[in-house]
N, C-alpha and C positions, 0 to 999 in steps of 0.2 A: 621460558617462552618470551621472546622479545616483543615489546609493544611497538607495533609498526604502523598503527593507525595515527594520522595526524591528530594532535590534541589541542592545537592553538585555537582559541576562540576568536572569531572575526565578526564582531557586532556590527561594524559599518557595512560589511558585505551583506549581512542578513537584513539590515535596515533598508539598504538600497533595493534588495531583492523583494522584500515585502511590499514596498511602495510600487514596484513594477508589477507585482502579482495583483495588487489591488486595482491597478489600471487595466490589467488584462488577466482575468482569472484563468484563461486557457493556456497561459504561458507556463507549462509544467516545469521548464528548466529552472524557473525562479524558485520552485519548491526545493529542488536539489541544492540550489545555492544557499537557501536559508538553512537547510539541514546541515550542509557542509560547514557553514559559518558558525553554527552553535552547538554542534554535536559533542565537542570536547572528547571525553574518554568513553562515550557511549559505544562507539564502534568496537573498541577493544573489549569492553564488558560484555556486549552481546556475542561477540565472537567466542569468547571463553565459555560463556554459558552454553552456546550452541555446540561447541566442540566437546563439552563435558557430557552431552546426552548421547545415548546409543545411536539414535538416528543421525545426529549431527556428525559423530565420529565416522559413521559408515558413509555418509554423503561426501565427506572430505576425503576419506580413503579411496573411494571409487571415482573421485574427481567428477562427480555428477554435474551435468549442465541442465538445469531446469528450463532455461530458455529454449534449448533445442527441442525439448518435449513440447513446450507450449507453441512452438513455431510449426509443429506438424499438424496442420489443420485437418488433413485427411484422416489421420488417426483419431483425432479428437472428435471429428464429426461422425465417425463410425461407432463411437461408444453408445451405449444404450441411452435412450431418451430419459431425462431425469437424473442422469449421473452427474457428478461434479464436472467431469471433463466435457461432456456434451453441453452442459449448462454454460460452462466457460466459453466453449466454442460459439454457442448461440449469442451469448452476451457480447463477445468481441465483434461478431458479425453484425449484430444490431446496432452497435455503436460505431461501426465502420473504422475500427482500430485494429492494431496488431501488437503482438508482444514486442516487436521492434521499436514501437513508438517510445516506450519508456527508456529503452536503451539510448536512443538518440537524445532524448531530453536529459538523461543522466550525464552523457558525455558533454553535452552543451553546458550543463549547469555546473558540473564539478570536475570535468576532465575524465580521462580514461583510467586514472589511478594506476598507471603502470609501475609506480614505485612500490606498491603493496606486494608482499610476498604472495605466492599463488593461492595459499589456503585462505588468507584473509580476503583476497579479491574474489575468490569463489563464493564465500559466504556473503560478502557485500552484494554481489550480483544476484545471488539467489534471493536475498531479502527484497531487492528491487523487483525481481521478476515475479514474485508471488503476490504483488500488490493487487493485481486484477483478480486473482483467485480469491483474495480476501473480499473483494467487492461481491463476488458471487456467494461466498459462504455467509457473509453478514447480511446480504440483501440490500446494501446501500448502493445506489446507482452512481453514475459518473456525473450527475448534475452537481450544482454548487453545494446544495445541502448535503447530498450523499457523500461527496468528496470530503467535506469538512467533518462530517460525522464519522466517516471511516478513519480520518486522521485522529479523532478523539479516541476511537477504539485502538488505533495503532499506538498512540501515546501511552495508553494503559498497558499495552503489551511490551513496549520497548523502553519507555521512560526517556525517550530522546528529547532533549531540550528544544531542538529546532522544530520538531513536530509540535511540541507543546506550545511554542511561541505562535505558530500559525493558528492553532486552535484558540489560543488566548485572544489573538486579534479578531478571529471570527466571533468569539463570545462578546468582545467589546463592541464590535460593529452591530451585532444583533441588538444590543441595548439601546442603540440610537434609532431603531426601527420600532414603531408601535406594534408590529406583528412579530417582533423578535423573540418574544417569550417562548413561543412554541419551538423555535430554532434552538434556543438555549436548552430547552428540555431534551431535545434530540441529542445535543452534544453531551449532556450529562448522561443520558441513557447509553450513548455510544461508549463513553468512558467506562460506565458500569459494566456493560457487556464485555468489554475488553478485559476488565479485571477478573470477571467470573469465568472466562473461557480458558481452555488449555493454552499453553504457550505455543502459538502458531508458527513462529519462526523455525522451530525444530520438528515440525511434522513431516512425515514422509509423503509429500504431495504427489509424487509419481504413483505411489501405491493407492492413494485416495481417489485418483481421477476416475477409475471405472466404477466406483461405489455410488449408490444413490445419494443425492445431495442431502436429503433429510437424515440419512444415516451418518454422513460425514458431520453434519451439525451436531447430532447427538454425541458422536465420539469425541468431538472437540469441545463440547460444552458450550456451543454457541447458541444462544437463545433464538427463538423464531424471529425473523426480521420484522421490524416495525413498519406500519403503514405511514407514509408521509407524502406530501405533494412535492414532486421534483421541481426545482427551479433551475432553468437553463440560462446560461449567459447569452448575451446578445450575439456573441461571435461563435456560438456552438455550431458545429457542422450540421447540415440539414438532416443527415442520418441520425445524429444524436437527438435532435429535436423530436424525431418521430418515435424514438425508443422510449420504453418505460423506465421505471426506477430501478430495474435490475433485480 
């Protein structure tokens, strides 16, 4: 099986992107640039692990498109209250976002990746598209604290150096703030929860959507979401400022 994910490390690209992200925490494209610059062999490793699972092999064989499922707001909104799919629908509506937003940020940050073979591109896009599902399952909101903590959870799941770099910078900056100790505890807890949970990349998310969210968490070994105070950026959209922590 040929390794077709780019492996070259681009530290300068990541450094420029993290500086831009610190200036504007809402610039999601910079996250993709950082991850793209530092991932190395992570993409190939995750792809092979995904493909080796029963669910992963089935997803690839069926050429499933998770994005199409998450774009169907009518179907998601018709699911039972309290289900994963309905909770995702309400979360996205409350934040005034759509599944297409991550697609746009991804293309802006790292390009369309047309050079990847179809199977690898499918898995890469599926990992991107499940990000907001992970918000719902973990209980971390889209505020600054929630996003950073979800990245700590994600780093434990994927061991992606780019994601780890962003979490490390968040950890360092928290140490410069007198109130940063609580944030650091949340980051630690997010990483710990990610280590203890099942491997989320290879879950059958389409089959999980109709199930009660509490049952999904039990199945995946995701511990109950922690209580924390959301911190919104100054540039957060008005709808986000009105939303809860997710």
